[in-house]
C-alpha positions in Angstrom: -41.7 5.9 12.2 -41.9 6.1 8.3 -39.9 4.3 5.8 -37.7 7.6 5.2 -36.7 7.6 8.7 -35.8 4.0 8.7 -33.4 4.7 5.8 -32.0 7.7 7.5 -31.1 5.6 10.5 -29.4 2.9 8.5 -27.3 5.7 7.0 -27.5 4.2 3.3 -29.2 7.4 2.2 -27.1 10.2 1.3 -28.4 13.9 1.1 -25.2 14.9 -1.1 -25.9 16.8 -3.9 -24.9 14.8 -7.4 -21.8 17.1 -8.0 -20.1 16.3 -4.4 -20.6 12.7 -4.9 -19.0 12.8 -8.2 -16.1 15.1 -7.0 -15.5 12.6 -4.0 -15.6 9.3 -6.3 -13.0 11.3 -8.6 -10.9 12.0 -5.7 -10.9 8.5 -4.6 -10.1 7.2 -8.2 -7.2 9.6 -8.8 -5.7 9.1 -5.3 -5.6 5.1 -5.7 -6.6 4.2 -9.4 -5.3 0.7 -9.3 -8.1 -0.2 -6.9 -10.9 1.2 -9.0 -9.7 -0.6 -12.1 -9.5 2.5 -14.3 -7.5 3.1 -17.3 -5.3 5.4 -15.3 -1.8 4.1 -13.8 -0.4 5.3 -10.3 3.0 7.4 -10.5 4.6 4.3 -8.6 3.4 1.8 -11.2 4.5 3.8 -14.2 8.2 4.5 -12.4 8.3 0.4 -11.7 7.5 0.0 -15.5 10.2 2.5 -16.6 12.9 0.9 -14.4 12.0 -2.3 -15.9 12.1 -1.4 -19.3 15.5 0.3 -18.8 16.8 -2.9 -17.2 15.7 -4.8 -20.3 17.2 -2.6 -22.6 20.3 -2.7 -21.0 20.3 -6.4 -21.2 19.3 -6.4 -24.6 22.2 -3.9 -25.5 24.5 -6.6 -23.7 23.2 -9.4 -25.7 23.7 -7.4 -29.0 27.2 -6.4 -28.3 28.1 -10.2 -27.2 26.5 -11.2 -30.8 28.4 -8.6 -32.7 31.7 -9.1 -31.4 34.2 -11.2 -33.3 35.6 -14.1 -32.0 
């Protein structure tokens, strides 16, 4: 048994072409970007941030109204 056969037996050598590997990597990154620490945010994360910003804007508006109302 030569070294190539040993490596194939371990399953660590891939016979995929570079394009297939890149497509698979991109598919994984797009499906769950937070795991791969890329500068792409998942839809759920953006929606949570939008909700949080809206809540903070509402609180800020309420505080400004309290400050501006004459006593």
